[in-house]
C-alpha positions in Angstrom: 35.4 16.7 15.0 33.6 15.2 12.0 29.9 16.2 12.0 29.1 14.6 8.7 26.0 12.5 8.8 26.5 8.7 8.8 24.4 5.6 8.0 24.7 4.5 11.7 23.5 7.9 12.9 20.4 7.5 10.7 19.4 4.1 12.0 17.8 5.0 15.3 15.7 7.9 13.9 14.5 5.7 11.1 13.6 2.9 13.4 11.7 5.2 15.7 9.6 6.4 12.8 9.4 3.3 10.7 8.2 0.9 13.5 5.0 2.7 14.3 4.4 3.2 10.6 4.8 -0.5 10.0 2.6 -1.4 13.0 -0.1 1.0 11.7 0.0 -0.3 8.2 -0.3 -3.8 9.6 -3.6 -2.7 11.1 -5.0 -1.8 7.6 -3.8 -5.2 6.2 -5.1 -7.2 9.2 -8.6 -6.0 8.3 -8.1 -7.9 4.9 -6.6 -10.9 6.7 -9.6 -11.0 9.1 -11.9 -10.9 6.1 -10.1 -13.7 4.4 -10.1 -15.9 7.6 -13.8 -15.3 8.1 -14.7 -15.8 4.5 -12.7 -19.0 4.0 -15.2 -21.3 5.9 -17.8 -20.3 3.3 -15.8 -22.2 0.6 -13.5 -21.7 -2.3 -15.9 -19.7 -4.5 -16.5 -16.9 -1.8 -12.8 -16.8 -1.2 -12.2 -16.4 -4.9 -14.8 -13.5 -4.9 -12.7 -11.8 -2.3 -9.6 -12.3 -4.5 -11.2 -10.7 -7.5 -12.3 -7.7 -5.4 -8.9 -7.3 -3.9 -7.3 -7.3 -7.4 -9.2 -4.3 -8.4 -9.0 -2.5 -5.1 -5.2 -2.7 -5.4 -5.3 -0.5 -8.5 -7.5 2.2 -6.9 -5.8 2.2 -3.5 -2.4 2.4 -5.2 -3.5 5.5 -7.1 -4.8 7.0 -3.9 -1.6 6.1 -2.2 0.2 8.5 -4.6 -2.1 11.3 -3.4 -1.5 10.4 0.2 2.2 10.4 -0.4 2.2 13.9 -1.8 0.2 15.1 1.2 2.7 13.4 3.6 5.7 14.8 1.8 4.4 18.4 1.8 3.6 18.2 5.5 7.0 16.7 6.3 8.8 19.4 4.3 6.8 22.1 6.0 7.5 20.6 9.4 11.2 20.3 8.6 11.2 24.0 7.7 9.5 24.8 11.1 6.5 26.3 9.4 3.2 25.2 11.1 1.1 27.4 8.9 2.3 25.6 5.8 1.6 22.3 7.6 -2.0 23.4 8.2 -2.5 24.4 4.6 -1.0 21.2 3.3 -3.1 19.1 5.7 -6.5 20.9 5.1 -6.2 21.0 1.3 -5.0 17.4 1.4 -8.0 16.2 3.4 -10.4 17.8 0.9 -8.5 16.2 -1.9 -8.8 12.8 -0.1 -12.6 13.2 0.1 -12.8 14.0 -3.6 -10.3 11.2 -4.6 -11.9 8.6 -2.4 -15.4 9.3 -3.7 -14.2 9.2 -7.3 -12.4 5.9 -6.7 -15.6 4.4 -5.3 -17.6 5.4 -8.3 -14.9 4.1 -10.6 -14.9 0.7 -8.9 -18.7 0.4 -9.2 -18.4 1.3 -12.9 -15.8 -1.4 -13.5 -18.0 -4.2 -12.2 -19.7 -5.0 -15.6 -16.3 -5.5 -17.2 -15.4 -8.5 -15.0 -17.4 -11.0 -17.2 -15.7 -9.9 -20.5 -12.4 -10.1 -18.7 -12.9 -13.8 -18.2 -13.6 -14.1 -14.4 -15.4 -17.3 -13.4 -19.2 -17.2 -13.6 -19.7 -18.9 -10.3 -17.7 -16.1 -8.6 -19.7 -13.4 -10.4 -23.0 -14.9 -9.3 -22.3 -14.0 -5.6 -19.9 -11.1 -6.0 -21.8 -7.8 -6.5 -23.0 -7.1 -2.9 -19.4 -7.5 -1.5 -18.0 -5.5 -4.5 -20.4 -2.6 -3.7 -19.7 -2.6 0.0 -15.9 -2.6 -0.6 -16.3 0.3 -3.1 -17.9 2.4 -0.4 -15.2 1.3 2.1 -12.6 3.2 0.0 -14.0 6.6 1.2 -13.4 6.2 5.0 -10.1 4.5 4.2 -8.8 7.4 2.2 -9.9 10.0 4.7 -8.4 8.1 7.6 -5.0 7.9 5.9 -5.2 11.6 5.1 -5.5 12.3 8.8 -2.8 9.8 9.5 -0.4 11.7 7.3 -0.4 14.5 9.8 0.2 12.3 12.8 3.2 10.6 11.0 4.8 13.8 9.7 4.7 15.7 13.0 6.1 12.8 15.1 2.8 11.5 16.5 3.0 8.1 14.8 2.0 6.0 17.8 -1.2 7.9 18.1 -2.0 6.9 14.5 -1.2 3.3 15.4 -3.7 3.2 18.3 -6.3 4.8 16.1 -5.7 2.2 13.3 -6.2 -0.7 15.7 -9.6 0.5 16.8 -10.7 -0.7 13.4 -8.9 -4.0 13.7 -10.4 -4.8 17.1 -13.9 -3.8 15.9 -13.5 -5.8 12.7 -13.2 -9.2 14.3 -16.6 -9.3 16.2 -18.3 -7.4 13.4 -17.2 -9.9 10.8 -18.3 -12.9 12.8 -21.6 -11.3 13.6 -22.5 -10.2 10.1 -21.1 -13.3 8.3 -22.0 -16.2 10.6 -24.7 -15.0 13.1 -26.7 -12.8 10.8 -25.9 -15.2 7.9 -25.1 -12.4 5.5 -22.3 -14.3 3.8 -19.6 -12.5 1.9 -21.6 -9.2 2.1 -21.1 -9.3 5.9 -17.3 -9.0 5.5 -17.7 -5.9 3.4 -20.1 -4.2 5.9 -17.7 -5.1 8.7 -14.9 -3.4 6.9 -16.9 -0.2 6.4 -17.9 -0.2 10.1 -14.4 -0.8 11.4 -12.7 1.7 9.1 -15.4 4.4 9.9 -14.7 3.9 13.7 -11.0 4.6 13.2 -11.8 7.6 11.0 -14.1 9.2 13.6 -11.6 8.6 16.4 -8.8 10.1 14.4 -10.9 13.2 13.6 -11.7 13.7 17.3 -8.0 13.6 18.2 -7.0 16.0 15.4 -9.7 18.5 16.4 -9.2 18.3 20.2 -5.6 17.3 21.0 -3.7 20.1 22.7 -0.4 19.0 21.1 -1.9 19.5 17.6 -3.4 23.0 18.3 -0.6 24.7 16.3 -1.8 22.9 13.2 -5.4 23.9 13.7 -4.8 27.5 12.6 -7.8 29.2 11.0 -6.6 29.1 7.4 -9.1 29.0 4.6 -8.5 26.3 2.0 -7.9 27.8 -1.4 -8.6 25.8 -4.5 -5.2 26.9 -5.8 -3.6 24.8 -2.9 -5.8 21.9 -3.8 -5.0 22.1 -7.5 -1.3 22.4 -6.6 -1.4 19.2 -4.6 -3.4 17.5 -7.4 -0.9 18.6 -10.0 2.0 17.2 -7.9 0.1 14.0 -7.2 -0.9 13.1 -10.7 2.4 11.6 -11.8 2.7 9.8 -8.5 -0.8 8.4 -8.7 -0.1 7.2 -12.2 3.1 5.5 -11.0 1.5 3.8 -8.1 -1.6 2.9 -10.1 0.7 1.5 -12.8 2.4 -0.7 -10.2 -0.8 -1.6 -8.5 -2.5 -2.2 -11.8 0.2 -4.6 -12.9 -0.2 -6.5 -9.7 -4.0 -6.5 -10.1 -3.6 -7.8 -13.7 -1.7 -10.7 -12.1 -4.8 -11.5 -10.1 -7.1 -11.2 -13.1 -4.8 -13.5 -15.2 -4.9 -16.0 -12.4 -8.7 -15.7 -12.5 -8.6 -17.2 -16.0 -7.3 -20.4 -14.4 -10.4 -20.9 -12.3 -11.8 -20.4 -8.7 -9.1 -22.7 -7.1 -6.3 -20.6 -8.5 -8.0 -17.4 -7.4 -8.5 -18.7 -3.9 -4.8 -19.7 -3.6 -3.8 -16.2 -4.9 -6.1 -14.6 -2.3 -4.4 -16.5 0.5 -0.9 -15.6 -0.6 -1.9 -12.0 -1.3 -3.5 -11.5 2.1 -0.6 -13.1 4.1 2.1 -11.8 1.9 0.7 -8.3 2.3 1.4 -8.4 6.0 5.0 -9.1 5.3 5.1 -6.2 2.9 4.2 -3.7 5.6 7.9 -3.6 6.6 9.2 -2.2 3.3 6.1 -0.1 2.9 6.5 1.3 6.3 10.2 1.9 5.7 9.3 3.6 2.4 7.0 5.9 4.3 9.6 6.6 7.0 12.3 7.3 4.4 10.0 9.6 2.5 9.3 11.6 5.7 12.9 11.7 6.9 14.2 12.8 3.5 11.4 15.3 3.2 12.5 16.8 6.6 16.1 16.9 5.4 15.2 18.6 2.2 13.0 21.1 4.1 15.9 21.8 6.5 18.4 22.1 3.6 20.4 19.1 4.8 21.1 17.4 1.5 24.2 15.7 3.0 21.8 13.4 5.0 20.0 11.9 1.9 22.4 9.0 1.1 22.9 8.0 4.7 19.1 7.8 5.2 18.7 5.5 2.2 21.7 3.3 3.2 20.3 2.8 6.7 16.8 1.9 5.3 18.4 -0.6 2.9 20.2 -2.3 5.8 17.0 -2.7 7.8 14.7 -3.7 5.0 17.0 -6.4 3.5 17.4 -8.0 7.0 13.6 -8.1 7.4 12.9 -9.4 3.9 15.5 -12.2 4.4 13.5 -13.3 7.4 10.2 -13.1 5.5 11.8 -15.2 2.8 12.6 -18.0 5.3 9.0 -17.9 6.7 7.4 -18.3 3.2 9.8 -21.1 2.1 9.6 -23.2 5.2 6.2 -22.3 6.6 4.2 -21.7 3.4 2.3 -25.0 3.6 1.3 -24.4 7.3 0.0 -20.9 6.3 -2.0 -22.3 3.4 -3.5 -25.1 5.6 -4.6 -22.5 8.1 -6.6 -20.6 5.5 -8.2 -23.4 3.4 -9.2 -27.1 3.6 -9.2 -27.6 -0.2 -6.1 -29.8 -1.0 -5.7 -28.2 -4.5 -5.8 -24.7 -3.1 -3.4 -25.6 -0.3 -0.8 -27.1 -2.8 -1.0 -24.2 -5.2 -0.8 -21.6 -2.4 2.3 -23.4 -1.0 4.0 -23.2 -4.4 3.1 -19.5 -4.7 4.5 -18.8 -1.3 7.9 -20.0 -2.6 7.7 -17.6 -5.6 6.7 -14.8 -3.1 9.8 -15.7 -1.1 12.0 -15.1 -4.2 10.7 -11.6 -4.7 11.0 -10.3 -1.1 14.4 -8.5 -1.1 13.9 -7.0 -4.6 10.5 -5.7 -3.5 11.9 -4.2 -0.4 14.7 -2.4 -2.2 12.5 -1.0 -5.0 9.8 0.2 -2.6 12.2 1.9 -0.2 14.0 3.6 -3.1 10.7 4.9 -4.5 9.9 6.3 -1.1 13.2 8.1 -1.0 12.6 9.6 -4.4 9.2 10.8 -3.3 10.6 12.5 -0.3 12.8 14.6 -2.7 9.7 15.5 -4.7 11.1 13.6 -7.6 7.8 12.5 -9.1 8.0 12.3 -12.9 10.9 10.1 -13.9 10.3 7.3 -11.3 6.7 7.1 -12.7 8.1 6.6 -16.2 10.5 4.0 -14.9 7.9 2.0 -13.0 5.4 2.1 -15.8 7.9 0.8 -18.3 9.2 -1.9 -16.0 5.8 -3.4 -15.0 3.7 -3.0 -18.2 6.0 -3.6 -21.3 8.2 -6.0 -19.3 6.7 -7.8 -16.3 3.1 -8.3 -17.5 4.0 -9.7 -20.9 6.5 -12.0 -19.1 3.7 -13.2 -16.8 1.4 -13.9 -19.7 4.0 -15.8 -21.7 5.2 -17.9 -18.7 1.8 -18.5 -17.2 -0.6 -18.7 -20.1 1.4 -19.3 -23.3 4.0 -21.7 -21.9 1.4 -23.2 -19.5 3.2 -22.7 -16.2 -0.1 -21.4 -14.7 -0.2 -19.3 -11.6 3.5 -20.0 -10.8 4.5 -18.6 -14.2 2.3 -15.6 -13.8 4.0 -14.7 -10.5 7.5 -15.4 -11.9 7.0 -12.8 -14.6 6.0 -10.2 -12.1 9.1 -11.0 -10.0 11.2 -10.2 -13.0 9.8 -6.7 -13.1 10.5 -6.2 -9.4 14.2 -7.3 -9.9 14.6 -4.7 -12.7 13.0 -2.0 -10.5 15.3 -2.9 -7.6 18.2 -1.8 -9.8 16.8 1.2 -11.7 15.3 3.1 -8.8 18.3 3.1 -6.5 20.4 4.1 -9.5 18.1 7.1 -10.0 18.4 8.2 -6.4 22.2 7.9 -6.4 22.4 9.9 -9.6 20.3 12.7 -8.1 22.3 12.8 -4.9 25.6 13.2 -6.7 26.8 16.7 -5.5 27.3 17.9 -9.1 23.8 17.0 -10.2 20.8 19.2 -9.1 18.4 16.9 -7.1 15.2 18.8 -6.5 12.1 18.5 -8.7 13.8 16.9 -11.6 11.7 15.8 -14.5 
């Protein structure tokens, strides 16, 4: 009998883990979609203000996502090795690091605000932006802590619990947004306050489950958090944070470049960014599932499962991204019309949806490959690869196509798509090289 792992055998476990991860990530993105829907009746300028804020939030959240990924990988490897004490250490030190990282990110975002004017953002947007900007800076703290708790649920096979906790925030965000924005007439500030409230409710509920659930008792061992553990996690996460921040920063620069084109272009970008982000939860959730499954396999010493896991993830993510491509091509105008009444914004958003459709499959492949490499604790080289691809390649291409050659927002997005295409080749090649039996695959530089 052949007991070698196969791609087919890995499909069902990946689906069981990936689906709740995707549904849970959708909850986080739906909060942004609700904000966009509720802000859009206020007009093009408030919608553009949300777009500027999102552009900078992407950088900070991307950096924090590197931290959260390290926590998740360490917990999943300890769980795969059957060591609940190691799980407890990784979780507790990780949660402390989330508090420190989230607070630092909030201060950084506040400090960045004075730079928006010199960076060429529209003055009419800056005139109303600061209250919303400040509130979303504070929102980063409960967001980071919640996902630190969620890392435990996902890694120890409680993903649906995390989904339910995530949607507490989504459900609360809808009436909170409507009340603060339209009934209390707080404008765009109301959207930020609603986001803080909804995310905090999910955080409190998650903490209650972690501290009281009988099934998680084994991970509540009385283990003091040592600063050596925190520093070790921080050391492992630095290259990952740089890599994610580099990717997120490149995407944020796309938003800032589009801001040079005016409020209408920013509003169109915000519409496409909010709705396109919902589609991206599939490859993002798959990347998280792959990272956890590969972390389990590494912890259990089952290196023969690594390639079948990635092959199975590619099959699922390509099928999904092909469907998303069809939706953006044929339904982009309907989506834009649902979010704005400005004809110029609708037309530009429709065109941008077509560009977004072009990048879907490449985005799915590179994101999933990156998750697989993280699960193997391969941190440094993928960081270098992504930084080179997005900054010396994609961003100059965006600037030349969009600004120099005058193709506007379409050209800016096309340049970014070029970077994704290169990443979709380089990252899988890196994984395949590391999983060749004659090449050591753990903790490579």
